PDB file of N, CA, C and O in Angstrom:
ATOM      1  N   MET A   1       9.539 -18.698  80.896  1.00  0.00           N
ATOM      2  CA  MET A   1       9.790 -19.286  79.605  1.00  0.00           C
ATOM      3  C   MET A   1       8.822 -18.716  78.555  1.00  0.00           C
ATOM      4  O   MET A   1       9.234 -18.366  77.450  1.00  0.00           O
ATOM      5  N   ALA A   2       7.542 -18.630  78.912  1.00  0.00           N
ATOM      6  CA  ALA A   2       6.540 -18.099  77.984  1.00  0.00           C
ATOM      7  C   ALA A   2       6.812 -16.631  77.692  1.00  0.00           C
ATOM      8  O   ALA A   2       6.609 -16.175  76.567  1.00  0.00           O
ATOM      9  N   GLU A   3       7.266 -15.891  78.687  1.00  0.00           N
ATOM     10  CA  GLU A   3       7.573 -14.473  78.486  1.00  0.00           C
ATOM     11  C   GLU A   3       8.748 -14.301  77.524  1.00  0.00           C
ATOM     12  O   GLU A   3       8.751 -13.380  76.708  1.00  0.00           O
ATOM     13  N   ARG A   4       9.726 -15.167  77.615  1.00  0.00           N
ATOM     14  CA  ARG A   4      10.884 -15.119  76.715  1.00  0.00           C
ATOM     15  C   ARG A   4      10.453 -15.372  75.265  1.00  0.00           C
ATOM     16  O   ARG A   4      10.940 -14.718  74.343  1.00  0.00           O
ATOM     17  N   ARG A   5       9.546 -16.317  75.077  1.00  0.00           N
ATOM     18  CA  ARG A   5       9.040 -16.608  73.732  1.00  0.00           C
ATOM     19  C   ARG A   5       8.286 -15.412  73.159  1.00  0.00           C
ATOM     20  O   ARG A   5       8.431 -15.078  71.984  1.00  0.00           O
ATOM     21  N   LYS A   6       7.485 -14.778  74.002  1.00  0.00           N
ATOM     22  CA  LYS A   6       6.732 -13.601  73.555  1.00  0.00           C
ATOM     23  C   LYS A   6       7.676 -12.499  73.112  1.00  0.00           C
ATOM     24  O   LYS A   6       7.459 -11.874  72.074  1.00  0.00           O
ATOM     25  N   ARG A   7       8.736 -12.252  73.902  1.00  0.00           N
ATOM     26  CA  ARG A   7       9.704 -11.219  73.532  1.00  0.00           C
ATOM     27  C   ARG A   7      10.423 -11.577  72.231  1.00  0.00           C
ATOM     28  O   ARG A   7      10.636 -10.714  71.380  1.00  0.00           O
ATOM     29  N   ALA A   8      10.793 -12.836  72.080  1.00  0.00           N
ATOM     30  CA  ALA A   8      11.475 -13.276  70.859  1.00  0.00           C
ATOM     31  C   ALA A   8      10.554 -13.126  69.647  1.00  0.00           C
ATOM     32  O   ALA A   8      10.993 -12.704  68.578  1.00  0.00           O
ATOM     33  N   THR A   9       9.284 -13.473  69.818  1.00  0.00           N
ATOM     34  CA  THR A   9       8.314 -13.345  68.725  1.00  0.00           C
ATOM     35  C   THR A   9       8.146 -11.885  68.338  1.00  0.00           C
ATOM     36  O   THR A   9       8.115 -11.556  67.152  1.00  0.00           O
ATOM     37  N   ARG A  10       8.037 -10.996  69.339  1.00  0.00           N
ATOM     38  CA  ARG A  10       7.908  -9.562  69.056  1.00  0.00           C
ATOM     39  C   ARG A  10       9.146  -9.029  68.347  1.00  0.00           C
ATOM     40  O   ARG A  10       9.025  -8.197  67.449  1.00  0.00           O
ATOM     41  N   ALA A  11      10.317  -9.483  68.725  1.00  0.00           N
ATOM     42  CA  ALA A  11      11.556  -9.028  68.084  1.00  0.00           C
ATOM     43  C   ALA A  11      11.595  -9.455  66.619  1.00  0.00           C
ATOM     44  O   ALA A  11      11.988  -8.670  65.757  1.00  0.00           O
ATOM     45  N   VAL A  12      11.194 -10.684  66.334  1.00  0.00           N
ATOM     46  CA  VAL A  12      11.170 -11.159  64.959  1.00  0.00           C
ATOM     47  C   VAL A  12      10.132 -10.380  64.160  1.00  0.00           C
ATOM     48  O   VAL A  12      10.411  -9.963  63.036  1.00  0.00           O
ATOM     49  N   GLN A  13       8.954 -10.178  64.711  1.00  0.00           N
ATOM     50  CA  GLN A  13       7.895  -9.460  64.015  1.00  0.00           C
ATOM     51  C   GLN A  13       8.275  -8.020  63.714  1.00  0.00           C
ATOM     52  O   GLN A  13       7.853  -7.477  62.693  1.00  0.00           O
ATOM     53  N   SER A  14       9.057  -7.394  64.571  1.00  0.00           N
ATOM     54  CA  SER A  14       9.442  -6.002  64.338  1.00  0.00           C
ATOM     55  C   SER A  14      10.399  -5.877  63.155  1.00  0.00           C
ATOM     56  O   SER A  14      10.544  -4.787  62.602  1.00  0.00           O
ATOM     57  N   HIS A  15      11.052  -6.965  62.757  1.00  0.00           N
ATOM     58  CA  HIS A  15      11.971  -6.945  61.629  1.00  0.00           C
ATOM     59  C   HIS A  15      11.329  -7.420  60.327  1.00  0.00           C
ATOM     60  O   HIS A  15      11.958  -7.364  59.270  1.00  0.00           O
ATOM     61  N   LEU A  16      10.094  -7.884  60.397  1.00  0.00           N
ATOM     62  CA  LEU A  16       9.413  -8.345  59.191  1.00  0.00           C
ATOM     63  C   LEU A  16       8.934  -7.151  58.382  1.00  0.00           C
ATOM     64  O   LEU A  16       8.520  -6.136  58.941  1.00  0.00           O
ATOM     65  N   LYS A  17       8.993  -7.276  57.078  1.00  0.00           N
ATOM     66  CA  LYS A  17       8.543  -6.228  56.178  1.00  0.00           C
ATOM     67  C   LYS A  17       7.319  -6.732  55.424  1.00  0.00           C
ATOM     68  O   LYS A  17       7.312  -7.855  54.921  1.00  0.00           O
ATOM     69  N   VAL A  18       6.296  -5.906  55.347  1.00  0.00           N
ATOM     70  CA  VAL A  18       5.101  -6.270  54.593  1.00  0.00           C
ATOM     71  C   VAL A  18       5.440  -6.156  53.113  1.00  0.00           C
ATOM     72  O   VAL A  18       5.860  -5.099  52.642  1.00  0.00           O
ATOM     73  N   VAL A  19       5.258  -7.242  52.391  1.00  0.00           N
ATOM     74  CA  VAL A  19       5.549  -7.260  50.964  1.00  0.00           C
ATOM     75  C   VAL A  19       4.240  -7.146  50.208  1.00  0.00           C
ATOM     76  O   VAL A  19       3.333  -7.956  50.396  1.00  0.00           O
ATOM     77  N   ARG A  20       4.144  -6.149  49.361  1.00  0.00           N
ATOM     78  CA  ARG A  20       2.948  -5.951  48.558  1.00  0.00           C
ATOM     79  C   ARG A  20       3.239  -6.364  47.125  1.00  0.00           C
ATOM     80  O   ARG A  20       4.344  -6.150  46.625  1.00  0.00           O
ATOM     81  N   PRO A  21       2.253  -6.954  46.465  1.00  0.00           N
ATOM     82  CA  PRO A  21       2.491  -7.363  45.075  1.00  0.00           C
ATOM     83  C   PRO A  21       2.780  -6.157  44.190  1.00  0.00           C
ATOM     84  O   PRO A  21       2.225  -5.077  44.392  1.00  0.00           O
ATOM     85  N   GLN A  22       3.635  -6.350  43.228  1.00  0.00           N
ATOM     86  CA  GLN A  22       3.974  -5.305  42.269  1.00  0.00           C
ATOM     87  C   GLN A  22       3.325  -5.644  40.929  1.00  0.00           C
ATOM     88  O   GLN A  22       3.277  -6.809  40.535  1.00  0.00           O
ATOM     89  N   TYR A  23       2.838  -4.647  40.248  1.00  0.00           N
ATOM     90  CA  TYR A  23       2.176  -4.832  38.972  1.00  0.00           C
ATOM     91  C   TYR A  23       2.792  -3.914  37.919  1.00  0.00           C
ATOM     92  O   TYR A  23       3.517  -2.976  38.247  1.00  0.00           O
ATOM     93  N   THR A  24       2.501  -4.188  36.684  1.00  0.00           N
ATOM     94  CA  THR A  24       2.879  -3.321  35.583  1.00  0.00           C
ATOM     95  C   THR A  24       1.601  -2.953  34.839  1.00  0.00           C
ATOM     96  O   THR A  24       0.839  -3.833  34.440  1.00  0.00           O
ATOM     97  N   LEU A  25       1.365  -1.673  34.655  1.00  0.00           N
ATOM     98  CA  LEU A  25       0.216  -1.211  33.881  1.00  0.00           C
ATOM     99  C   LEU A  25       0.703  -0.898  32.476  1.00  0.00           C
ATOM    100  O   LEU A  25       1.580  -0.054  32.290  1.00  0.00           O
ATOM    101  N   CYS A  26       0.137  -1.574  31.492  1.00  0.00           N
ATOM    102  CA  CYS A  26       0.489  -1.341  30.085  1.00  0.00           C
ATOM    103  C   CYS A  26      -0.653  -0.580  29.436  1.00  0.00           C
ATOM    104  O   CYS A  26      -1.805  -1.006  29.513  1.00  0.00           O
ATOM    105  N   TYR A  27      -0.351   0.525  28.806  1.00  0.00           N
ATOM    106  CA  TYR A  27      -1.396   1.259  28.115  1.00  0.00           C
ATOM    107  C   TYR A  27      -0.777   2.106  27.014  1.00  0.00           C
ATOM    108  O   TYR A  27       0.430   2.351  26.997  1.00  0.00           O
ATOM    109  N   GLY A  28      -1.615   2.538  26.114  1.00  0.00           N
ATOM    110  CA  GLY A  28      -1.179   3.438  25.063  1.00  0.00           C
ATOM    111  C   GLY A  28      -2.333   4.339  24.685  1.00  0.00           C
ATOM    112  O   GLY A  28      -3.496   3.975  24.857  1.00  0.00           O
ATOM    113  N   MET A  29      -2.014   5.514  24.169  1.00  0.00           N
ATOM    114  CA  MET A  29      -3.065   6.443  23.750  1.00  0.00           C
ATOM    115  C   MET A  29      -2.692   7.067  22.427  1.00  0.00           C
ATOM    116  O   MET A  29      -1.521   7.284  22.115  1.00  0.00           O
ATOM    117  N   ARG A  30      -3.721   7.347  21.665  1.00  0.00           N
ATOM    118  CA  ARG A  30      -3.526   8.027  20.390  1.00  0.00           C
ATOM    119  C   ARG A  30      -4.814   8.775  20.097  1.00  0.00           C
ATOM    120  O   ARG A  30      -5.894   8.188  20.168  1.00  0.00           O
ATOM    121  N   LEU A  31      -4.725  10.035  19.775  1.00  0.00           N
ATOM    122  CA  LEU A  31      -5.898  10.853  19.472  1.00  0.00           C
ATOM    123  C   LEU A  31      -5.907  11.139  17.976  1.00  0.00           C
ATOM    124  O   LEU A  31      -5.033  11.846  17.473  1.00  0.00           O
ATOM    125  N   ASP A  32      -6.904  10.586  17.254  1.00  0.00           N
ATOM    126  CA  ASP A  32      -7.028  10.762  15.811  1.00  0.00           C
ATOM    127  C   ASP A  32      -8.222  11.644  15.485  1.00  0.00           C
ATOM    128  O   ASP A  32      -9.186  11.703  16.250  1.00  0.00           O
ATOM    129  N   SER A  33      -8.158  12.320  14.362  1.00  0.00           N
ATOM    130  CA  SER A  33      -9.314  13.074  13.862  1.00  0.00           C
ATOM    131  C   SER A  33     -10.329  12.078  13.321  1.00  0.00           C
ATOM    132  O   SER A  33      -9.956  11.005  12.846  1.00  0.00           O
ATOM    133  N   GLY A  34     -11.581  12.420  13.389  1.00  0.00           N
ATOM    134  CA  GLY A  34     -12.606  11.545  12.837  1.00  0.00           C
ATOM    135  C   GLY A  34     -13.133  10.577  13.872  1.00  0.00           C
ATOM    136  O   GLY A  34     -12.929  10.751  15.074  1.00  0.00           O
ATOM    137  N   THR A  35     -13.814   9.556  13.387  1.00  0.00           N
ATOM    138  CA  THR A  35     -14.409   8.572  14.287  1.00  0.00           C
ATOM    139  C   THR A  35     -14.007   7.174  13.851  1.00  0.00           C
ATOM    140  O   THR A  35     -13.656   6.941  12.694  1.00  0.00           O
ATOM    141  N   ALA A  36     -14.064   6.272  14.777  1.00  0.00           N
ATOM    142  CA  ALA A  36     -13.799   4.859  14.519  1.00  0.00           C
ATOM    143  C   ALA A  36     -14.904   4.076  15.201  1.00  0.00           C
ATOM    144  O   ALA A  36     -15.516   4.582  16.142  1.00  0.00           O
ATOM    145  N   PRO A  37     -15.177   2.858  14.757  1.00  0.00           N
ATOM    146  CA  PRO A  37     -16.222   2.063  15.415  1.00  0.00           C
ATOM    147  C   PRO A  37     -15.846   1.766  16.861  1.00  0.00           C
ATOM    148  O   PRO A  37     -14.808   1.160  17.127  1.00  0.00           O
ATOM    149  N   GLU A  38     -16.690   2.192  17.789  1.00  0.00           N
ATOM    150  CA  GLU A  38     -16.392   2.010  19.211  1.00  0.00           C
ATOM    151  C   GLU A  38     -16.593   0.578  19.679  1.00  0.00           C
ATOM    152  O   GLU A  38     -16.035   0.183  20.702  1.00  0.00           O
ATOM    153  N   GLN A  39     -17.364  -0.193  18.965  1.00  0.00           N
ATOM    154  CA  GLN A  39     -17.633  -1.559  19.411  1.00  0.00           C
ATOM    155  C   GLN A  39     -16.492  -2.516  19.094  1.00  0.00           C
ATOM    156  O   GLN A  39     -16.402  -3.592  19.684  1.00  0.00           O
ATOM    157  N   ALA A  40     -15.626  -2.135  18.171  1.00  0.00           N
ATOM    158  CA  ALA A  40     -14.505  -3.009  17.803  1.00  0.00           C
ATOM    159  C   ALA A  40     -13.408  -2.890  18.851  1.00  0.00           C
ATOM    160  O   ALA A  40     -12.963  -1.786  19.165  1.00  0.00           O
ATOM    161  N   HIS A  41     -12.981  -4.002  19.382  1.00  0.00           N
ATOM    162  CA  HIS A  41     -11.891  -4.025  20.351  1.00  0.00           C
ATOM    163  C   HIS A  41     -10.813  -4.970  19.839  1.00  0.00           C
ATOM    164  O   HIS A  41     -10.699  -6.103  20.306  1.00  0.00           O
ATOM    165  N   PRO A  42     -10.018  -4.496  18.872  1.00  0.00           N
ATOM    166  CA  PRO A  42      -8.976  -5.385  18.349  1.00  0.00           C
ATOM    167  C   PRO A  42      -7.943  -5.708  19.420  1.00  0.00           C
ATOM    168  O   PRO A  42      -7.717  -4.921  20.339  1.00  0.00           O
ATOM    169  N   HIS A  43      -7.335  -6.846  19.292  1.00  0.00           N
ATOM    170  CA  HIS A  43      -6.290  -7.259  20.228  1.00  0.00           C
ATOM    171  C   HIS A  43      -4.943  -7.107  19.548  1.00  0.00           C
ATOM    172  O   HIS A  43      -4.772  -7.472  18.385  1.00  0.00           O
ATOM    173  N   VAL A  44      -4.004  -6.572  20.279  1.00  0.00           N
ATOM    174  CA  VAL A  44      -2.653  -6.399  19.750  1.00  0.00           C
ATOM    175  C   VAL A  44      -1.683  -7.201  20.613  1.00  0.00           C
ATOM    176  O   VAL A  44      -1.884  -7.333  21.820  1.00  0.00           O
ATOM    177  N   PRO A  45      -0.640  -7.733  19.998  1.00  0.00           N
ATOM    178  CA  PRO A  45       0.350  -8.482  20.783  1.00  0.00           C
ATOM    179  C   PRO A  45       1.228  -7.523  21.584  1.00  0.00           C
ATOM    180  O   PRO A  45       1.546  -6.428  21.120  1.00  0.00           O
ATOM    181  N   VAL A  46       1.613  -7.934  22.773  1.00  0.00           N
ATOM    182  CA  VAL A  46       2.538  -7.154  23.602  1.00  0.00           C
ATOM    183  C   VAL A  46       3.581  -8.092  24.184  1.00  0.00           C
ATOM    184  O   VAL A  46       3.301  -9.256  24.471  1.00  0.00           O
ATOM    185  N   ARG A  47       4.775  -7.570  24.350  1.00  0.00           N
ATOM    186  CA  ARG A  47       5.831  -8.329  25.033  1.00  0.00           C
ATOM    187  C   ARG A  47       5.839  -7.842  26.480  1.00  0.00           C
ATOM    188  O   ARG A  47       6.037  -6.656  26.744  1.00  0.00           O
ATOM    189  N   LEU A  48       5.627  -8.753  27.398  1.00  0.00           N
ATOM    190  CA  LEU A  48       5.527  -8.431  28.812  1.00  0.00           C
ATOM    191  C   LEU A  48       6.916  -8.258  29.427  1.00  0.00           C
ATOM    192  O   LEU A  48       7.909  -8.715  28.861  1.00  0.00           O
ATOM    193  N   PRO A  49       6.986  -7.592  30.591  1.00  0.00           N
ATOM    194  CA  PRO A  49       8.289  -7.327  31.208  1.00  0.00           C
ATOM    195  C   PRO A  49       9.143  -8.573  31.450  1.00  0.00           C
ATOM    196  O   PRO A  49      10.371  -8.491  31.459  1.00  0.00           O
ATOM    197  N   ASP A  50       8.501  -9.717  31.646  1.00  0.00           N
ATOM    198  CA  ASP A  50       9.275 -10.945  31.871  1.00  0.00           C
ATOM    199  C   ASP A  50       9.727 -11.601  30.565  1.00  0.00           C
ATOM    200  O   ASP A  50      10.340 -12.668  30.588  1.00  0.00           O
ATOM    201  N   GLY A  51       9.427 -10.966  29.424  1.00  0.00           N
ATOM    202  CA  GLY A  51       9.838 -11.485  28.131  1.00  0.00           C
ATOM    203  C   GLY A  51       8.798 -12.339  27.430  1.00  0.00           C
ATOM    204  O   GLY A  51       8.956 -12.667  26.254  1.00  0.00           O
ATOM    205  N   SER A  52       7.734 -12.702  28.136  1.00  0.00           N
ATOM    206  CA  SER A  52       6.694 -13.523  27.510  1.00  0.00           C
ATOM    207  C   SER A  52       5.795 -12.647  26.630  1.00  0.00           C
ATOM    208  O   SER A  52       5.825 -11.419  26.709  1.00  0.00           O
ATOM    209  N   GLU A  53       5.007 -13.306  25.801  1.00  0.00           N
ATOM    210  CA  GLU A  53       4.086 -12.605  24.914  1.00  0.00           C
ATOM    211  C   GLU A  53       2.700 -12.582  25.533  1.00  0.00           C
ATOM    212  O   GLU A  53       2.304 -13.525  26.218  1.00  0.00           O
ATOM    213  N   GLY A  54       1.972 -11.517  25.296  1.00  0.00           N
ATOM    214  CA  GLY A  54       0.605 -11.406  25.778  1.00  0.00           C
ATOM    215  C   GLY A  54      -0.242 -10.684  24.748  1.00  0.00           C
ATOM    216  O   GLY A  54       0.219 -10.385  23.647  1.00  0.00           O
ATOM    217  N   GLU A  55      -1.478 -10.409  25.113  1.00  0.00           N
ATOM    218  CA  GLU A  55      -2.412  -9.707  24.246  1.00  0.00           C
ATOM    219  C   GLU A  55      -3.080  -8.594  25.025  1.00  0.00           C
ATOM    220  O   GLU A  55      -3.334  -8.729  26.222  1.00  0.00           O
ATOM    221  N   MET A  56      -3.364  -7.494  24.348  1.00  0.00           N
ATOM    222  CA  MET A  56      -4.047  -6.384  24.994  1.00  0.00           C
ATOM    223  C   MET A  56      -5.119  -5.878  24.039  1.00  0.00           C
ATOM    224  O   MET A  56      -4.867  -5.724  22.844  1.00  0.00           O
ATOM    225  N   SER A  57      -6.312  -5.621  24.561  1.00  0.00           N
ATOM    226  CA  SER A  57      -7.368  -5.107  23.689  1.00  0.00           C
ATOM    227  C   SER A  57      -7.270  -3.584  23.609  1.00  0.00           C
ATOM    228  O   SER A  57      -6.927  -2.917  24.585  1.00  0.00           O
ATOM    229  N   LEU A  58      -7.576  -3.052  22.432  1.00  0.00           N
ATOM    230  CA  LEU A  58      -7.594  -1.611  22.232  1.00  0.00           C
ATOM    231  C   LEU A  58      -9.041  -1.135  22.358  1.00  0.00           C
ATOM    232  O   LEU A  58      -9.952  -1.721  21.773  1.00  0.00           O
ATOM    233  N   HIS A  59      -9.235  -0.086  23.113  1.00  0.00           N
ATOM    234  CA  HIS A  59     -10.569   0.473  23.294  1.00  0.00           C
ATOM    235  C   HIS A  59     -10.651   1.800  22.559  1.00  0.00           C
ATOM    236  O   HIS A  59      -9.701   2.583  22.573  1.00  0.00           O
ATOM    237  N   VAL A  60     -11.775   2.051  21.922  1.00  0.00           N
ATOM    238  CA  VAL A  60     -11.967   3.254  21.121  1.00  0.00           C
ATOM    239  C   VAL A  60     -13.077   4.089  21.750  1.00  0.00           C
ATOM    240  O   VAL A  60     -14.150   3.577  22.068  1.00  0.00           O
ATOM    241  N   ILE A  61     -12.805   5.380  21.925  1.00  0.00           N
ATOM    242  CA  ILE A  61     -13.793   6.317  22.470  1.00  0.00           C
ATOM    243  C   ILE A  61     -13.892   7.488  21.502  1.00  0.00           C
ATOM    244  O   ILE A  61     -12.874   8.091  21.160  1.00  0.00           O
ATOM    245  N   ASN A  62     -15.091   7.818  21.057  1.00  0.00           N
ATOM    246  CA  ASN A  62     -15.318   8.966  20.182  1.00  0.00           C
ATOM    247  C   ASN A  62     -15.943  10.102  20.975  1.00  0.00           C
ATOM    248  O   ASN A  62     -16.647   9.859  21.955  1.00  0.00           O
ATOM    249  N   GLY A  63     -15.693  11.338  20.562  1.00  0.00           N
ATOM    250  CA  GLY A  63     -16.307  12.499  21.200  1.00  0.00           C
ATOM    251  C   GLY A  63     -15.358  13.669  21.223  1.00  0.00           C
ATOM    252  O   GLY A  63     -14.281  13.627  20.627  1.00  0.00           O
ATOM    253  N   SER A  64     -15.764  14.712  21.913  1.00  0.00           N
ATOM    254  CA  SER A  64     -14.891  15.871  22.091  1.00  0.00           C
ATOM    255  C   SER A  64     -13.791  15.493  23.085  1.00  0.00           C
ATOM    256  O   SER A  64     -13.869  14.456  23.743  1.00  0.00           O
ATOM    257  N   VAL A  65     -12.776  16.335  23.186  1.00  0.00           N
ATOM    258  CA  VAL A  65     -11.685  16.052  24.122  1.00  0.00           C
ATOM    259  C   VAL A  65     -12.234  15.905  25.545  1.00  0.00           C
ATOM    260  O   VAL A  65     -11.818  15.012  26.282  1.00  0.00           O
ATOM    261  N   GLN A  66     -13.168  16.782  25.929  1.00  0.00           N
ATOM    262  CA  GLN A  66     -13.749  16.705  27.275  1.00  0.00           C
ATOM    263  C   GLN A  66     -14.546  15.412  27.470  1.00  0.00           C
ATOM    264  O   GLN A  66     -14.464  14.788  28.528  1.00  0.00           O
ATOM    265  N   GLU A  67     -15.311  15.010  26.462  1.00  0.00           N
ATOM    266  CA  GLU A  67     -16.089  13.772  26.551  1.00  0.00           C
ATOM    267  C   GLU A  67     -15.174  12.551  26.626  1.00  0.00           C
ATOM    268  O   GLU A  67     -15.416  11.628  27.404  1.00  0.00           O
ATOM    269  N   ILE A  68     -14.134  12.558  25.818  1.00  0.00           N
ATOM    270  CA  ILE A  68     -13.182  11.434  25.835  1.00  0.00           C
ATOM    271  C   ILE A  68     -12.495  11.354  27.191  1.00  0.00           C
ATOM    272  O   ILE A  68     -12.361  10.270  27.758  1.00  0.00           O
ATOM    273  N   ARG A  69     -12.058  12.501  27.713  1.00  0.00           N
ATOM    274  CA  ARG A  69     -11.390  12.527  29.016  1.00  0.00           C
ATOM    275  C   ARG A  69     -12.312  11.976  30.112  1.00  0.00           C
ATOM    276  O   ARG A  69     -11.887  11.161  30.931  1.00  0.00           O
ATOM    277  N   ALA A  70     -13.561  12.418  30.124  1.00  0.00           N
ATOM    278  CA  ALA A  70     -14.517  11.963  31.148  1.00  0.00           C
ATOM    279  C   ALA A  70     -14.738  10.455  31.042  1.00  0.00           C
ATOM    280  O   ALA A  70     -14.745   9.750  32.051  1.00  0.00           O
ATOM    281  N   HIS A  71     -14.919   9.966  29.809  1.00  0.00           N
ATOM    282  CA  HIS A  71     -15.159   8.535  29.609  1.00  0.00           C
ATOM    283  C   HIS A  71     -13.927   7.718  29.999  1.00  0.00           C
ATOM    284  O   HIS A  71     -14.051   6.651  30.599  1.00  0.00           O
ATOM    285  N   LEU A  72     -12.742   8.219  29.657  1.00  0.00           N
ATOM    286  CA  LEU A  72     -11.505   7.528  30.003  1.00  0.00           C
ATOM    287  C   LEU A  72     -11.336   7.422  31.519  1.00  0.00           C
ATOM    288  O   LEU A  72     -10.966   6.362  32.025  1.00  0.00           O
ATOM    289  N   LEU A  73     -11.600   8.492  32.239  1.00  0.00           N
ATOM    290  CA  LEU A  73     -11.478   8.463  33.698  1.00  0.00           C
ATOM    291  C   LEU A  73     -12.477   7.479  34.314  1.00  0.00           C
ATOM    292  O   LEU A  73     -12.146   6.781  35.273  1.00  0.00           O
ATOM    293  N   GLN A  74     -13.689   7.420  33.773  1.00  0.00           N
ATOM    294  CA  GLN A  74     -14.674   6.438  34.244  1.00  0.00           C
ATOM    295  C   GLN A  74     -14.185   5.025  33.975  1.00  0.00           C
ATOM    296  O   GLN A  74     -14.341   4.139  34.815  1.00  0.00           O
ATOM    297  N   SER A  75     -13.592   4.812  32.802  1.00  0.00           N
ATOM    298  CA  SER A  75     -13.084   3.482  32.455  1.00  0.00           C
ATOM    299  C   SER A  75     -11.948   3.056  33.380  1.00  0.00           C
ATOM    300  O   SER A  75     -11.879   1.896  33.785  1.00  0.00           O
ATOM    301  N   ILE A  76     -11.067   3.980  33.713  1.00  0.00           N
ATOM    302  CA  ILE A  76      -9.965   3.662  34.628  1.00  0.00           C
ATOM    303  C   ILE A  76     -10.515   3.279  35.993  1.00  0.00           C
ATOM    304  O   ILE A  76     -10.075   2.292  36.583  1.00  0.00           O
ATOM    305  N   ASP A  77     -11.474   4.050  36.501  1.00  0.00           N
ATOM    306  CA  ASP A  77     -12.084   3.722  37.792  1.00  0.00           C
ATOM    307  C   ASP A  77     -12.743   2.346  37.747  1.00  0.00           C
ATOM    308  O   ASP A  77     -12.590   1.554  38.676  1.00  0.00           O
ATOM    309  N   ALA A  78     -13.469   2.062  36.677  1.00  0.00           N
ATOM    310  CA  ALA A  78     -14.143   0.759  36.548  1.00  0.00           C
ATOM    311  C   ALA A  78     -13.124  -0.374  36.481  1.00  0.00           C
ATOM    312  O   ALA A  78     -13.337  -1.434  37.069  1.00  0.00           O
ATOM    313  N   PHE A  79     -12.017  -0.158  35.765  1.00  0.00           N
ATOM    314  CA  PHE A  79     -10.974  -1.180  35.662  1.00  0.00           C
ATOM    315  C   PHE A  79     -10.467  -1.563  37.042  1.00  0.00           C
ATOM    316  O   PHE A  79     -10.373  -2.749  37.359  1.00  0.00           O
ATOM    317  N   PHE A  80     -10.138  -0.574  37.870  1.00  0.00           N
ATOM    318  CA  PHE A  80      -9.601  -0.887  39.188  1.00  0.00           C
ATOM    319  C   PHE A  80     -10.660  -1.415  40.145  1.00  0.00           C
ATOM    320  O   PHE A  80     -10.327  -2.145  41.079  1.00  0.00           O
ATOM    321  N   GLU A  81     -11.920  -1.067  39.939  1.00  0.00           N
ATOM    322  CA  GLU A  81     -12.984  -1.664  40.749  1.00  0.00           C
ATOM    323  C   GLU A  81     -13.121  -3.146  40.427  1.00  0.00           C
ATOM    324  O   GLU A  81     -13.347  -3.960  41.323  1.00  0.00           O
ATOM    325  N   ILE A  82     -12.984  -3.501  39.152  1.00  0.00           N
ATOM    326  CA  ILE A  82     -13.145  -4.892  38.733  1.00  0.00           C
ATOM    327  C   ILE A  82     -11.910  -5.717  39.063  1.00  0.00           C
ATOM    328  O   ILE A  82     -12.025  -6.796  39.645  1.00  0.00           O
ATOM    329  N   TYR A  83     -10.727  -5.223  38.697  1.00  0.00           N
ATOM    330  CA  TYR A  83      -9.518  -6.035  38.783  1.00  0.00           C
ATOM    331  C   TYR A  83      -8.590  -5.674  39.932  1.00  0.00           C
ATOM    332  O   TYR A  83      -7.688  -6.449  40.251  1.00  0.00           O
ATOM    333  N   GLY A  84      -8.781  -4.541  40.552  1.00  0.00           N
ATOM    334  CA  GLY A  84      -7.851  -4.066  41.570  1.00  0.00           C
ATOM    335  C   GLY A  84      -7.704  -4.967  42.769  1.00  0.00           C
ATOM    336  O   GLY A  84      -6.593  -5.139  43.270  1.00  0.00           O
ATOM    337  N   ASP A  85      -8.780  -5.547  43.245  1.00  0.00           N
ATOM    338  CA  ASP A  85      -8.723  -6.374  44.461  1.00  0.00           C
ATOM    339  C   ASP A  85      -8.511  -7.853  44.184  1.00  0.00           C
ATOM    340  O   ASP A  85      -8.231  -8.616  45.108  1.00  0.00           O
ATOM    341  N   GLU A  86      -8.638  -8.271  42.937  1.00  0.00           N
ATOM    342  CA  GLU A  86      -8.543  -9.703  42.633  1.00  0.00           C
ATOM    343  C   GLU A  86      -7.119 -10.205  42.577  1.00  0.00           C
ATOM    344  O   GLU A  86      -6.885 -11.390  42.813  1.00  0.00           O
ATOM    345  N   LYS A  87      -6.168  -9.359  42.278  1.00  0.00           N
ATOM    346  CA  LYS A  87      -4.802  -9.836  42.061  1.00  0.00           C
ATOM    347  C   LYS A  87      -3.958  -9.726  43.288  1.00  0.00           C
ATOM    348  O   LYS A  87      -2.782 -10.089  43.263  1.00  0.00           O
TER     349      LYS A  87
END
C-alpha cells in the first residue's frame, strides 16, 4: 500500500510545472546635450500593464557616453541586488 502511494506521488510530481513569477521592467532613456541636476529625481506617472496607475522616478546621469554607460550598468546591477530577490 505504501509503495503504491509513493508511485502515485511520483507520477503526480512528474507532471507538476515550476511556476516562476513574471515581472515587467519599465524604463526609458533619453540622451540630451548639456547637464541636468543629478540630485533631482522627479516622479512621472505611468500606466501599468494591468491598467492601474503608478509612479516611476527619473534618474539623471551626467558625463561622457562611456561614463554614463558605466554608471548605468552599475545602477542596473545595484537595482537587481536590492530588489531582485525580494519579489
